[in-house]
N, C-alpha and C positions, 0 to 999 in steps of 0.2 A: 690220217693214216692209222691203221690199226697195228699196234705193237703188242707182242706177247712177251711176258716176263716169265721165263722158265726157271723153276727151282728144282734142280736135279736131285738134291738131297731128300726133299719131301715128295718128289714126283708130282709136283703141282705146277700149274701155269695160270697166270692171271692176265687179264686184258681189260681195257676200258673201252666200251662201245662209244663210237662217235655220234651216233644218231639217237642214243638213249643215255640217260644219266644213270648208268649202273656199271658195276664191275662184275665180270664173269670169271669164275675159277674152274679150271679143269683139274679134277682130282681122281685118284683111283676109286673104283666102285667099292662101296662099303663091304660087299660080300666077297671081294677079291676077284679071282678068275682072270686077272690081267685086263679087265675092262676099265674104261674111264667114263665119268659122268661130268656134266656141266652144272655148276651151281651159280646162282645169282645173288648179288648183294641185296637185291630187292626181293620181295616175296613171290613175285610172278615171273616165271620163266617162260618165254615164248614157246609155243608148241613145236616150232621148227628145231629147237635146241634140246628138246627132251629126248631121253633114251640113253642107251649105252653105246660106247664107241670102242673099237678094237685097239686103237692107238691114240696117243695124244695128238699126233699129226692130223688124223682124220677129224678129231674134234676141233682142232684149230681151223681146218679147212671149212668145216660147217659154220663156225662162227664168222669166218671171213665172208662167206657167201651170204649169210644172214645180214651182216652189217652192210654189205654192198647193195643189197636189194630192198632192205627194210626202209619204211618211211620214218621220218623224224618223229619222235614222240611229241606230244602236246607241250611238255615242259621245255624241250629244246627249242621248238618253234617260238614259244612265248619269250624265251631268253634272247633269241635272235632278233625278234621284233622289238623288244625293249631296247636292245643295244642300238639298233638302227634308229629308233625314235630319239634316243639320247644323242646320237651323232648329229641328227638333223637339228635338234635344239641347240647344240653347241655351235654348229655352223651358222645358224640363224642369229644367235646372240653375239657371236664374235665379230669384231670390227673387220671390215673388208681387207684393209691393209693398214699398216702403221701410219703411212703418210696421209691417207684419207681421213683417218680418225683424228689426227692432230693437225690437220690443214688449217683450221681456223686459228690456231695458236701462232702460226708462222706468217699470217697476213698482217701487213702494217696498214695503218690508216694513212690516207694521203692529206692530212690537214696541214 
């Protein structure tokens, strides 16, 4: 879920995109005029997010739509696959149950 952290004192808003590893900041346009722009923590800002917005709410709506329909970045996909692979390794290496793994300890010889 996408959450926006609004700072009323500085008239800025930040959010963390779920499908990309970057933080977006909505801030007043440098030239003023009551417009807002979106800045990225990374160097590349997607084309859909470039431009000026008349209000902070319209910029938030644009970011929400972008996050909803955008594909996951390669970095996020790689992290998800790595986590799934580690989970499979842990499941494969873990004993099935405690009783099965220590069953040979509980058996007595019938001599």
